[in-house]
N, C-alpha and C positions, 0 to 999 in steps of 0.2 A: 667752574661752578663751586661755590662754597659748600662744604659738607655740613649738614645739619648737626648742631651740637647735641650730643645724646641727652643733655640735661633737659631739652625740650620734649623728648620722648618720655622721660620720667614725669614731666609736668603733665603731659597728656594722659599718662596712666593714672596719675593722682586726680586728674580731672574726672575721669570715668568712674574710679572708685568712689569719690565723693558725690558725684551725680547720682549714682545708684543708691548709695547708703543713705545719704541725707534726703533725697527725694522720697525714699521709702519711709524714713523716720517721720518726715513732716506730712506724710499721708496719714499719720496716726489721727489727726483731727477728723478725717473722713470716717475712719473706722470707729473713732470715739462717738460720733453721731449715730452710727449704725448699732453700736453696742448699747447705747442709751435707749434707742428705740425698741431693741429686742429684749433686753433684760431689765430695764428700768432702774439700773444701779444709779447711785447719786453721782454728781459730777466730781465731788471730792474723792470718792472711792475710785473712780476711773482715772482721775488725775494722779492718784497715788501710784498707779501702774507706771505711768510715764516718769514720774519722779523717781521711783526705784530704779527704772531703766537708766535715766539720765545720770543719777548719782553713781551707779555702779560702773557705767561705761566710762565715766570721767575718771573715777578712781582707778580703774583698770588701765587708764592711759599711762600711768607711771610704769607698770609692767610692760605695756606694749612699746613704750618708748625705749625702755632699757633693752628689750629683746630686739628692737630694730637696730640699736647700736651694735648689738652682739652678733645677730644672725642676718641682718639685712631685712628690707621690707617685703621681699618675695614670700618667705615662709610665713611671716606674721600675717600679711593681708590674706593669703590663701586659707590659713586657719580661720581667720575671721569670717571669711565667706562661708565656711562650713557652719559655724555656730549661728551666724545671723540668718542664713537660709533655713536651717532646721527650726530655729525659734519662731520665724515668721510663718513658715508652713504649718508648724504645730498649732498656731492660733486658730486654724480652721477647726479644731476639736474642742474649743472652749465651750463650757456649759456652766461652770461655777466661777465665782470671782477670784478664787485663788489660782485658777489655771492661767489667766493672763499675767498674774504676778510672777509665776514660774517661767512661763514661756517667753514672754516679752520683757518682764522686768529683770530676769536673770540670764537666760540662755541668749536672747537676742542681744542683751547688753554685752555679753562676752565678745560677741562678734563685732558689734559696733565699736568697741574700744580699739580695734585695729584699723580704723579708718582715719580720723582726723590727726592724731598725733603721728603715726608712721608716715602718712602722706606728706604732711606739711614739714616734719622734721627732715625727711628725705630731700625735699625741695630746698629747704635751707642749706643743706650740705652742698647742693650742686651750684648754688648761686651766691654772690656777694654783691657786685655792682648792681645787678638787675633783680635782686632779691624780692623787692616789693612787687615788681611786675610779674615775676614768675609765680609767686604766691597768689597774686591776684587772679591770674589765669587758672591756676590749679583749684583754688578754693571756689572760683565761680562755678565749678562743676556742682558743688553742693547747692548753691542758690538756683542754678538752672534746673536742677532735679527738683527743687521745692516748687519751681514754676510748672514743670512738665508733668510730674507724677501724681500730685493730688487729683487733678481732674481725670487721669487714667484710672486711679483708684475709685473715684466717684462713678465713672462710667462702668467699670467692672462690677462694683457693688450693685449698681442698678440693673445690670444685665444678667449677672451670675450669682449674686448674693455675696455677702461679705466673707463667707468661708472659702469659697473658690477663689475669690480675689486674693486672699492671704496665701493660698497655695501657689498661685502664679507669681506673686511678688517674691515668695521664698524661693522658688525654683530659679527665677531670674537673678536674683542677687547671688545665689550659690554659684551659678555658672559664670556670671560676669566677673566677680571678684577673683575667682580662681584663674580665669583666662588673663585678666589684666595683670595679675601678680607676676606673670612670667616675664614682663618687660621691665620691671622695677629693679633698680641697682642701688646699693647702699650709698655710694658717693663717687665722684668722678675719678678718684685715685685708682679704684678697682679696674678701670678701663684705661689707666695711663693718661688721664685728662686733668685739667684744672678747673676750678669753679669759673663759670661764665664762658668757658671755652678759651680761657687765656692761655698763653704759651706755657708749656711745662718746662721747668728748669731741670735738666738732668743732673746738673752739678749739685743743686741743693735739694732736689726731689721735694720741692715745696711749691705752692701756688704763687703766682706773681703778686698777688694782693693779700698778704698775710693778715690775719686777725689775731687778737689776743684770745687765747683759749682758756675758758674757765671750766674746770671739772665741777660737777654738781656739788661735791663735798665742800668746795671752797666758795662756789657762788652763794650757797645758802647762808654763808657767814656775813654776806654784805647787805647793807641797808637798801641798795638798789633792788636786789632780788625781792625783798619783802614789800617794797613800794609797788613794784610791778604786780606782785600777787594781789595787793590791796586794790589796785586800779581794776584788774579784771574780775576780781570777786564782786566788787560793787556793780560793775556793768553786767556781769552774767547771772547774778541772783535772779533778776527779773526777765532775762532774755528769752526764756522759753514760754512765758505767759502768752504773748500774741500767737506764737507758733502752734501752741496746743489749743488755746481757747478762742482763736479768732473765727473758726467755723461755727461753734455753738454761739458765740457772740453775735455773729451775723444772722444766724437763725432767730435770734431774739428779736430782730428787726423784721422778721416775717420772711426772710429769704429762703429759697430752697437749698438743699445740700449741695446741689451742683453749682448754683450761683455763689453760695458761700465759699465753695472750694476755689472759685476763680479769684476771690480776694486773697486767699493764701498764695495763689499763683502770682498775682500782681506783687506781692511782698517778695516772692522769690526772684522775679525778673529785676526788680529794684536792687535786690541784694547782688545779683550778677554785675549790674552797673557799678554799685558801690565798691565791690571787690576790685574790679578792673580799673576803675578810675582812681581810687584812693591808693591802690597798691602802687600804680605808676607815679602818682603825685607825690607819695611819701618818699620815693627814691630821689625826688628833687627838692622838696622843701623840709624833709626830715620826718622821722617817724612820730616824734611827740607832737609837733604842730598838727599833723594830719590826724592823729588819734584824738586830739582835743576837739577838733572840729566835728568829728563824727559822734563823739560822746555827747557833745552839746545838742547835736541833731537828735540823737536818740532820746535825750531828755525831753525835748520838744515834742517828739512823737508820742511818748507816753502821756504827756499832758493833753495832746490832741485826741487821744482815744477817749478821754472823758467828755469831749465835745461833739462826738459823732452822733449824727441824728438820722443817717440814712446811707444808701449805697454809695453815692458820690463822695461824701466826706470820709466814709470808711476806706474807700479806695485811696484817697489822697493821703491819709495818715498811714495806711499800710505801706504805701510807696515810700514815705519818709522813713519809716521804721526799717523797712527792708534795706534801704541804702545804707543806713547807719550800722544795722546789725551785721550786714555782709562786710562792711569795711573794718569793723572792730575785730571780727574773726580772723580776717586776712592779716591785720597789722600785729596781731598777738605773736605768732611765731617770728615774724619779721623783727620786732623789737627785741625779742628774747635773743635771736641770733646776733643782732647788732650789739646788745649790751655784753653778751657772754661768749660769743663765737660759736662756730658751727661744729666743732669736733664731737661734742657730747650733746648735740641738739636734741636728739631723741629723749635722752634723759632729762634734760633741762625742760623742754616743752612738756614732756610727759608728767614731770613732777608738779609744775605749775597748774597744768591742765587738771591734774588729779585733785589738787587742793581748791583752786579757784573754780574750775568748771563744775566740780561736784556740787558746789553751792547752787548752781542753776537748777538742780533737781527740786529744790524746795519751793521755787516760784510758782509753777503750775499747781502744786498741791495747796499752797497758800491761797492762790487766786480762786481755786475751786471751793475752798472752805469759806472764803469771803463771800463768794456768790451764793452759796447755800445759806449763809447767815443773813445776807442783806438783799439778795435778789438782784444784785448788780456787781459790775467789776469795777466800779469807780474808785473805791479805796485801794484796790490792788494796783491800778494804774497810777495813782498819786504817790504811793509808796515806791513804785518803780522809778518814777521820775526823781524822787528824793535820792534814791540809791545811786543813780547816775550822776547826780550832783556831788555826792561824796567822792566818786571816781575822779571827777575833774579836779577837785581840790588836791587829791593824792597825786595825780599826774603832774601837777605843778612843781612837785618836789622831786620827781623821779629823774635821776641822771645815771648814765653809765658809771660803773666803778672807776674811781680816779687812777688806781694803780692795778696792774696785772696781778694774778695769783702768785703768792710767794712760793 
């Protein structure tokens, strides 16, 4: 019987961390509606909470990635579980607008910064040939969480109120992340293994399928690095808009909060399929062609949101957006690993995530402001489609560096 390669245990751990963290994050739309109902704050002011949170956790991804390279993922993820759990549980005490800015926008963001970058950078280090598939499985946890947890949040809010729902979510994420952190390992070499489970060469002490390794300080001097930055900045600026606003957007059509939350769940399950399918496909056809396909689909989905006129059409567009969004998020660390190697994957993914990902913070805030000014999201969706069009143009010029680092 063939022994299970430990890299798949790491993938499983990353799956659970991302399921819990991202499922909780995208339940924000449910709590968003509850806070609107109780306090009557504007959509722009509430969107600003998520924008601060998203900006900060993306920027802190640089630190989280660097610490993952230095300390390994176990310590980093466990620390994140403490901050994220405390921040979410603390939301149960909110009574003034500045409270969620502090608790969710800052404390929870500190914890969330230890999810995406440490998990995906660690998976990049464990795989080369099957990198797309492994990342697809790991990151599908985030999308499956987006499918599963918003209805749970809606049910808890309905049964217990949003304050107790936040307490339960905070306690759950604290326990889960600290338990799962114990199975995470920095790279295969710490266990005397090689990427993908390939045979270890004692003579060379190197994996059988070597990659050119770029340290961050040299990678940032290449044009390829900044083209990748441009591609993901353009795709991520609007990416949180549907994830934050789709529940209130659905309620504008007269749907209940519970029905509206199922649209977010549909988006999440489509993202699971997109991550799994396009991760594996990218291993076969190449990362750039796969990425071009899903960015084109994301562009079409944003245009589709402007044509929605009821629940069936909203489900259809949400499915298309979810598939493309999930695939883009999966292919990001994979293409970084392909272009620049796995040795400093934490620092490389973290640096790019801090720069490009932090731009996603402004999308929900801008969409909320556009809605408050016009009474509709149409302009926000059109601008989002245009931004993805820019990403396609930049991707056409992106190639791995021609020569290794000097």
